[in-house]
LODRENPA-733370 format. One line per 8 residues: number of its first residue (from 1); their letters; for each residue x, y, z of N, C-alpha, C. Coordinates in nm, 3 decimals. Example, Ala and Ser with C-alpha at 12.3 -4.5 7.8 and 13.67 -1.06 7.14 Angstrom:
! LODRENPA-733370
1> as> 1.319,-0.569,0.780,1.230,-0.450,0.780,1.320,-0.330,0.780 ~ 1.285,-0.225,0.708,1.367,-0.106,0.714,1.290,0.003,0.787
***
This chain:
! LODRENPA-733370
1> mlsnalks> -2.629,1.952,3.332,-2.679,1.817,3.312,-2.729,1.759,3.445 ~ -2.653,1.781,3.552,-2.693,1.728,3.682,-2.824,1.790,3.729 ~ -2.836,1.922,3.715,-2.959,1.987,3.761,-3.078,1.940,3.678 ~ -3.059,1.914,3.549,-3.169,1.862,3.467,-3.210,1.723,3.514 ~ -3.114,1.641,3.552,-3.146,1.508,3.602,-3.224,1.518,3.733 ~ -3.184,1.612,3.817,-3.256,1.629,3.943,-3.396,1.683,3.921 ~ -3.410,1.775,3.827,-3.542,1.832,3.801,-3.637,1.729,3.743 ~ -3.583,1.635,3.669,-3.669,1.532,3.610,-3.699,1.421,3.710
9> sspriiqy> -3.630,1.421,3.825,-3.657,1.321,3.928,-3.793,1.349,3.990 ~ -3.847,1.248,4.049,-3.977,1.265,4.113,-3.962,1.354,4.236 ~ -4.066,1.429,4.270,-4.060,1.515,4.389,-4.031,1.435,4.516 ~ -4.074,1.311,4.520,-4.050,1.227,4.638,-3.901,1.204,4.657 ~ -3.827,1.183,4.548,-3.682,1.161,4.558,-3.613,1.287,4.605 ~ -3.650,1.402,4.548,-3.591,1.530,4.591,-3.622,1.553,4.738 ~ -3.743,1.524,4.779,-3.782,1.545,4.918,-3.702,1.452,5.010 ~ -3.679,1.330,4.965,-3.604,1.233,5.045,-3.458,1.274,5.057
17> lgyeheit> -3.398,1.319,4.946,-3.256,1.352,4.945,-3.227,1.489,5.004 ~ -3.316,1.581,4.991,-3.295,1.716,5.041,-3.325,1.817,4.933 ~ -3.293,1.939,4.962,-3.320,2.046,4.866,-3.229,2.034,4.744 ~ -3.282,2.073,4.632,-3.208,2.058,4.506,-3.076,2.135,4.508 ~ -3.077,2.258,4.561,-2.953,2.336,4.561,-2.847,2.273,4.651 ~ -2.888,2.204,4.757,-2.791,2.135,4.842,-2.730,2.016,4.769 ~ -2.811,1.948,4.694,-2.762,1.832,4.620,-2.666,1.876,4.510 ~ -2.704,1.980,4.436,-2.615,2.028,4.330,-2.486,2.084,4.388
25> fffrfrin> -2.493,2.151,4.503,-2.373,2.202,4.569,-2.281,2.087,4.606 ~ -2.338,1.980,4.659,-2.259,1.864,4.698,-2.185,1.807,4.577 ~ -2.256,1.789,4.466,-2.190,1.731,4.349,-2.091,1.828,4.286 ~ -2.119,1.957,4.290,-2.021,2.055,4.240,-1.894,2.047,4.324 ~ -1.911,2.037,4.456,-1.795,2.025,4.544,-1.714,1.901,4.508 ~ -1.782,1.789,4.488,-1.712,1.664,4.454,-1.637,1.677,4.322 ~ -1.698,1.739,4.225,-1.635,1.757,4.094,-1.514,1.848,4.106 ~ -1.529,1.961,4.177,-1.417,2.053,4.195,-1.304,1.988,4.273
33> yaidneee> -1.337,1.908,4.372,-1.234,1.837,4.448,-1.157,1.742,4.356 ~ -1.230,1.671,4.271,-1.165,1.578,4.178,-1.073,1.652,4.082 ~ -1.114,1.770,4.038,-1.031,1.849,3.946,-0.907,1.900,4.017 ~ -0.926,1.950,4.139,-0.813,2.007,4.213,-0.716,1.902,4.265 ~ -0.760,1.781,4.286,-0.677,1.674,4.341,-0.673,1.556,4.244 ~ -0.637,1.585,4.122,-0.644,1.486,4.015,-0.562,1.360,4.046 ~ -0.441,1.377,4.098,-0.357,1.260,4.124,-0.417,1.171,4.234 ~ -0.463,1.232,4.342,-0.523,1.154,4.451,-0.648,1.082,4.403
41> vgnvyree> -0.730,1.151,4.327,-0.853,1.091,4.277,-0.821,0.975,4.182 ~ -0.718,0.993,4.100,-0.676,0.886,4.010,-0.630,0.763,4.085 ~ -0.556,0.785,4.194,-0.510,0.671,4.276,-0.628,0.599,4.341 ~ -0.722,0.675,4.394,-0.840,0.614,4.456,-0.919,0.536,4.351 ~ -0.933,0.594,4.232,-1.007,0.526,4.125,-0.940,0.393,4.090 ~ -0.808,0.394,4.075,-0.738,0.270,4.040,-0.754,0.165,4.150 ~ -0.742,0.207,4.277,-0.757,0.113,4.387,-0.897,0.052,4.389 ~ -0.997,0.135,4.371,-1.135,0.086,4.372,-1.163,-0.003,4.253
49> rvryekav> -1.104,0.029,4.138,-1.124,-0.054,4.019,-1.064,-0.192,4.040 ~ -0.945,-0.198,4.100,-0.881,-0.327,4.129,-0.969,-0.407,4.224 ~ -1.021,-0.340,4.329,-1.109,-0.409,4.424,-1.233,-0.463,4.355 ~ -1.291,-0.382,4.268,-1.412,-0.423,4.195,-1.382,-0.543,4.105 ~ -1.272,-0.536,4.031,-1.238,-0.646,3.940,-1.210,-0.775,4.017 ~ -1.145,-0.764,4.133,-1.122,-0.883,4.216,-1.255,-0.943,4.262 ~ -1.348,-0.857,4.300,-1.479,-0.905,4.346,-1.553,-0.974,4.233 ~ -1.545,-0.919,4.113,-1.612,-0.979,3.997,-1.550,-1.115,3.968
57> llnqvvaa> -1.418,-1.123,3.968,-1.351,-1.250,3.942,-1.385,-1.353,4.050 ~ -1.389,-1.309,4.175,-1.424,-1.400,4.283,-1.565,-1.454,4.265 ~ -1.658,-1.368,4.228,-1.795,-1.412,4.203,-1.802,-1.513,4.089 ~ -1.720,-1.492,3.985,-1.718,-1.586,3.874,-1.663,-1.722,3.917 ~ -1.559,-1.720,4.000,-1.501,-1.845,4.049,-1.601,-1.919,4.136 ~ -1.666,-1.847,4.226,-1.766,-1.909,4.315,-1.880,-1.968,4.232 ~ -1.925,-1.896,4.131,-2.033,-1.946,4.045,-1.989,-2.072,3.971 ~ -1.865,-2.074,3.923,-1.815,-2.192,3.853,-1.805,-2.312,3.946
65> ikkrkkrr> -1.762,-2.289,4.070,-1.752,-2.398,4.167,-1.891,-2.454,4.198 ~ -1.987,-2.365,4.217,-2.124,-2.411,4.245,-2.181,-2.489,4.128 ~ -2.149,-2.444,4.008,-2.198,-2.513,3.887,-2.140,-2.653,3.878 ~ -2.010,-2.666,3.910,-1.945,-2.797,3.907,-2.005,-2.890,4.011 ~ -2.033,-2.837,4.130,-2.091,-2.920,4.236,-2.229,-2.970,4.197 ~ -2.308,-2.889,4.128,-2.442,-2.930,4.085,-2.433,-3.043,3.983 ~ -2.331,-3.040,3.899,-2.316,-3.145,3.797,-2.282,-3.279,3.862 ~ -2.205,-3.278,3.970,-2.163,-3.401,4.035,-2.279,-3.471,4.106
73> v> -2.375,-3.394,4.147,-2.486,-3.453,4.225,-2.582,-3.523,4.137
***
């Protein structure tokens, strides 16, 4: 699936990123690392998800505050 996505990419993108076999090797390595280190990857995923959700909530709070300030003016 990954190689098909790369092949359908424009030649400019492949040229910018590097050779196709290097890109597929990189992603294969990442996938194999995730499989071999499932617990560590799971912990990193949970930490990043919490960070992402906090950022989303913060953006919602900031947007709500800005909206309230606009109403007062």
